[in-house]
N, C-alpha and C positions, 0 to 999 in steps of 0.2 A: 861569597857573599851572600848572594839572593838565599841560600838556604838558613843560615846563621841568621838573618834580619827577619824570617818565616817564625821560626822557631822565638825569636824574641816577642815576633806579636802574638803568639801562642801563650808565653808567660805573663805576657801582660795582661791578656783578657782572665786569666785563670786564675791570676791574683786578684786583678780588680775584682771579678765576680765573688772570691773569698772574701772581699771587704778589707784586705791589705795592699799596702804600696810597698814597691820593691824599688830597686836602684834606676830601675828603666825608667820610670818619670810616667806622664799621662800616656792614654793610649795612641797619640799622635805626636810625639815628642821632634823637635826641631832637631834637622840634622847637619850638621856643617857641611859643606862643600857644595859642589854640585850634585843634582840629584837626576835619576833617571827615570825619566815617567811610568816605562816598562815597569820597571822596579817597583816603583811607590804603587802601582795599582795592583800587580801581584803581592806585596805586601798585604796591603786593605784583605784583598780577597782571602787570601789564604787565613789570616789571620782569623777573621768575620767567621769565616767556613768551618774553620776546628774549632771556635768557640762554641758555634750554636751546637754542632755535634757533641761536643764535651756537654752542655746542659742539658739538651735531651736524654743523654745515657745517664745523667745522675739523677734528672728529674723520675724517667723510669727507674733506677734503682730504688729511689726514695719510697715512690710509691708501693713496689713490690713489697720493700723490709715493712713500710708501715701497715698492709694489706697481711701479711704474714704474723706480725707481729699481733695485730687485731683478732687474726682468724686463732690463735695460739691461746691467746688471753679468752676466748669466748670456751674454746674446747677444754679448759682450767676448769674455767670457773663454772660451767656446765656439767662437769662429775658429780656423780652420786658421791663418790669416795674423797676424802679428802688427800690432796697431793701438795708434797714439797719436793723441791729438789735443792743438790748440794752441789759448789763447782767440788774440782780436786783437793781443795786447801780446806773444806768443809764449811764454807759460806753459805748462806740460804741464797738462792737464786730465786725460785718461783715459790709461789706461796695461794693455793687456790681459795675460795669461799665456803667450801666444807669446811677446810682445815680451820677457817675464821671460826666457823658456827659451829664446831666442838671446843676447840680451845680458846676462842675468844681473841686470839691476837689478828689482828689486821696484816694485808698483803705490808704495808707502810711499815708497820712495827716488826714486822718478820722478816722481810727480803734485808740483807744485810749484816746479819746478825751470824757471828762464827759459832756454828753447833747450837746446841738446849740448853746448852748450861746456863743456870741462874735466871733463867726465865720459863721455858717450857718443861725443864728437866729440872728435880733438885739437884742442888751441887753433889751430895752424896752418890746420887744416883748417876752424874753426867758422864763420869768417865765407862764407866761399863755401857751406857746405853751410844754413846756416839763410836766406842770401838767397834760395838756390833753393827752399827750401821755403817761406818764405814768400811768393815771390811769386806761388804757386799761388793764394795769397785773393785776388790781380786777375786771376787768365787764367781764360778760360773750359774748363769740360771738365778731364780729368787730364792732371796733370803725372807723365810717366815719369822717373826717374831711378835713377843707382847713385851709393852713397856707401860708404867705408869708414868703418863704425864701430868703437867700440871696446868693449867687454866690460868685466864686471864685475872681472874678473881680471887685465887688462892687454891682454887679446889684441886682434884686431882680426877682423872680419867683414866682407863685400863683401856688400851687400844692393840688390835693388831695391825703389825706393821708387813706389809710388802716391800720388799729392797730390791734393786738392781742397777748394775753399772750402766752409764751412760759413755760411750766410747767415742772418740772423735774420729778425723778422718784418717788418721795413724792406726787406728786400731786400739790405742791405749787409750786407760779409761782417764777422763775428764769431768769425770762426777758420777752424781748418782740419783735415782729418783726415789722418793720414798711414797706410797700408796697407803693409807693407813685409815680404820674407821672403828667405832666404838666396840670394844668386845663383844656386849651383849646382841649389837646389831648383826652383827659378824654370826654368832652362834644361832639368831633367829633364821638367818639365812641357809644357814647350813640345816637347820632341823627344817626349814620348808622343805629345801631338797631333797633332803633323808628323807620326809614323809612321803612326798610325790613319789620318788623310787619304789618306798616301801609299798604303796597302793598299787603301783602299777606291775606290782613282782612276786609279792607273798601275800595279799589283800585275802579273806577268807570271804570276800562278798565280790559281786561286782562294780567294778567302777568303768565308765565310757565316759570319755569327754566326746559332746555333739558340737561341730559348729554351727556356724550361725544358718548353712541351708539344711540344717538337720540329719546330718551325715556322720558316722562313728570317725573322730580324728585320730583315737587313743583308745586303745581296747586292753583291759589286763588278761592275764592268762585265765582268771575264774569267770570273767565275762563272756570269754573266749568257748570256755568250754559249757559253759549254760547256754551261748546260742549255737553250741553244735559244729562252730565252723574255725578254722584258726582264725590267727590274731590278724595275723596280713590282710587276709581275704575277706576282714570285716570292712576294711578300712575303704570309705568313700562310698560305699552303697547308700542306698536309700533303706530305711528301715523296713519299709514293704517286701525285701527282697530276704530278710533277715527272720521276718517274723510270721505267721499265718493267721494270726489272732490277734487283738489288741492294740495295732499301730495307730488307728484313728484316736484311741483314748492316750497312747503314750505321746504322738506329735501335738496332741493337745496339750498336753502338760509341759513338752518341751517350749510350745510358743508361751504358752503363760508366764515361765520364768523368763525368756527372753524378755518379754514386755513388761511384765511387774515384778520381777524378782521371784526368791526362792519362797514355795509355800510355809507356811508355820508347823506344817507336821507331816511324816512321810504318808506317802498314797500306796494304797494295794492296787497292785495292776495283773487283773488275767489277761496272759497272753499264750497263745499255741506257738509253739518252738518246732520247727522241721527237723525227725530225727529220720537215722535209716529205718526204724522199726515202726514208721509215721508221724503224725501230728500227735502230741503230747500238750496238754494242758497244763500251765506252771502260773503260779501264783507270785509274783516280785513287790516286796515292798521295797518301795523307792524313793528316795531322797535327792531333792534337788537344789543345786546351786549356781546361781548365775556368775559367769566369767567375764571381769572386765580387765581391760590393757590397764595397770598400773603407770604405764609410760605416757598416758594420755590425759591433757587437762580435765576432758570432759569423759563421765565414763561409756568408753566403746564396748559392747559385749564383742566378747570372742567364740562365746558358744556357751553348753552347758555343761555342768558337770552332772552325771548322772549316778548315783550309787544305788545297787541294789541287792536283795538278799532272797532267796527261794525259799519261801515259808508255806508251800505248798501241803506238805504231810501235816502241819501244826493246824493250818486253815481247812484243812479236808476233816480232819479230828475235831474240829472247834464247830464246824458246819455238822458232823456228823453228831454230834453232841446236842447241840440245838434243836437238830431235827429230830431226835429220838426225845428229847423232852417237850416238843409240840406234840409229837403223834402219841405221848402217852395221854399228855393233858386231853388230846381229842379225845381216847377211848376213854376217859374218864368223864369228860363232860358228856358224851354219847349215850353212856350206860346209867347216868343221873335221867338223861332226858327220856331213854325210853323207857325208865321202869315208871314213867309218867304216864305213860301210854297204857290207855285200856284195851285198845287192840294190837295183838300181837305181829300183824301184817305192818302197822301204823309204826312200830317199833323197830322192825328191821329198815324200814326205808330212813329211820331217822339216823341208824346205824351208818345208810349208806352215804347219806348227806353230812355227818362229819367227818366221815372218811376222805371226802372229796378235797377238802380245804388242802391246799400245798401238796396234793397228790395226783390227782387227775383232773380230767374235763369232762369226763363222762361215765358213766356206770350202768352196769344190767344187772339184773337177778334174774336168772334161770332155774324153776323147779321141773325136778324129773315128774314127767308124766305119770298121774297115779300116787302119787305122793312121795315114795322112797325105792330107793335101787338098794339091795343084800351086796354083798359082797359076791362077784362071781357071775350075778345077773348081768345082762344085757341084749342087745345094744340100747342103749338108753334115748329116751326121747325127751326133748326141754320144750317147756311150756315158759314162756316170758311171764315173771312174777311183778315187775317192780323195773325202772327206769329212769332215768334223769331225761330231760326235756333236750332236743338236737338243734333247736334254733336258738335257744336263748337261756343263760344262765335261770336256774331254779331249781324248787326242790323235785325230789324225785316223788313219783306218782305211781299208783298200783295199777299192773293191768293183768291180764293173763284169766280173764272172767271166762271166758267162751272156751278155754281149755285148748286151743288150736296150735301143734307143737310147730315151733320157728323152726324155718327151712335153712337146717345147717346142714353142708355138704360134707361127705365123706373127710377124716383128716382135720374137721375145722378142730380149733384149741379148745372151746369149751367140751367137747365131744371127748378128746383126747384127754382133757381135767378128771370127767368121769372116769375114762377108764382106767386112769392111771391111780385116781385118789390123790392128786398131789397139782401143786401149781405148774402151768403153762407159760411162758412168755413168748410173744410171737413180734415180729416188726415187719415194716416195709423196708428199713434200712435207709439206703441213701438211694433209692428207685426214684426216676421222675414224679413230678406231681400228677403226671396224668395215670402213669403207673400205679403209683401209690393211693390213687382213687379208685379205680380197680380192684386193686388190692381189696380194700377196704369195704366196698359195696358188696363185693362176692361173697365176703364174710359176715353181712347182713349187720355192718355198723355202721355209724355216721361216715360219711365221706371226708371228712377230714383226718382221720384216725391213722396215726402209722406206727403207734404202739401200743402194745395190749398185753394184760395179765391178768391169767385166771387162778380163781382160787377154788377149791372142792368146798363144799356147805355138807359138814357131814355132824349128824346129833344121834347119840344112844347106840353109834355101830353101823349105822347104816347114811347112803350118800343122799341128800336131800335134793342137792342141784348143785349149780356154779355160782358164783360170783364174777362179773367182769368187769376191770377197770383198762380204760381207756383215754390214750393221750395225743394231743395232737403235733406238727410238725415241730412247733415251738418249744417243746421238753425234751428233755433228754429218754433213753429207751429204759425201761425199767429194770433194776439190779437186784441182786441177790436180798440184798436187807429191804426194798419194796416189798419182794416176796413173802416175806416174813411179817412184816404189816400188814398184808392184806390177807395172812392166815390166820392173824392175832382178830381182823374184822371180820372174817367169814365166821369164824367161832360163834361171835355174837348172834351175827344175822342168823346162820343153822339154828341155834337155840329158840331164837323169836319165831322163825317159820316153823318149828317141830312144835311148840307150845300151840299156834295157830293150826294146826292139823289136828291135836290132839282134842283142842275145843270143838273142832267141827266133828269128830266123832263122836266126840258128846254129848253133843246135839241130837 
């Protein structure tokens, strides 16, 4: 009797809570006959407790269902791809905002419709389209198709779909979902992915993605070869560990791109690359692109895309051609200026001054004591004839009127030049500054000299002296092309000195 009355109390509460009335009547019905006080108390307590537990459980389930459906709706509406879902009978159950944007049909208009026929697909195509879609429920994996769907305003749009079955708890198909996007958007995405893969695999120029900390994050094969290191070994390392020179200029460019965006034109950057054979200077024509996240509302820099091409050979050829034109023009201008000089000695200094521009920091002319030296004669003694000032830039001046020989020691480059009858190059190399200073002063040159080039002065088959060009530490050593230019200058200077000697003998 107690158990029966308790169950009745639960039924009463449940039915009252649901807004219905059953045959048991109100919560506290009148009872016939005598009542037991203990029974009545138990009745009320059991009915109340069971009712509250049931109410709490249902409220929790309602809250969970509401939160889950809200989350699902937010996820579907936030997707970049259009999505719709069908139940086992082909009735539309889900329709997100991207699907509404592409086709124009709202979720209220789409959900509940059976298939696409007559509204999202032309009637003539409906059977084929729905057949291919519904076949995905019984296929394994995703099925990809292309369909022409109808928009709400009557237009047509070609979409690419990916469909897959949705299975119930028993593992049987309960429906399917269909994600679709416009074909041109999908093709654009595929092209972007294909372009990215091609750049990092087959590109004939270097491609490096640099993160916001200016460290390489992705490097293609060409860039790794240019840097002389493996693709994985480059990642995450500071640029200063990868390049011996040009790091400051490169980092400055990358920092500018992160802050201001891509420059309007490529930049030519000279760098020093470490190789097993030593350091090599390369010129890289570089383009930069700022990379921003497409998922953020405001542009968030992810790093910089750095594309470069090695143009060292063409740049060197261009520089050599420009240098050759400049030196030819200097020789031409020097000859015209020297022709206006009445004194042949002054004409020699004019040639010397024009030769210094862009070529050397100091220059000296040493004549053979006694005028000239025939082949096979020796040893030679040299007298300073002209030189450039060592303290500050200025025109060269004539010297050596006293005829005192210069104190050149044995093996001096100028003496070797006279003995060989050809050009001689010498350099302090990578010696420390103090050692280089001792090297220069020991040869009777300005203390800041690091590189030298001596060219013999010859006229009418005789050696008249030596012209010496000197460079400071800020310049590169003299090369073979420099020696050829110095020999051309020496021809003009020798002619002027020979003419001066003839005039003096005529007097």
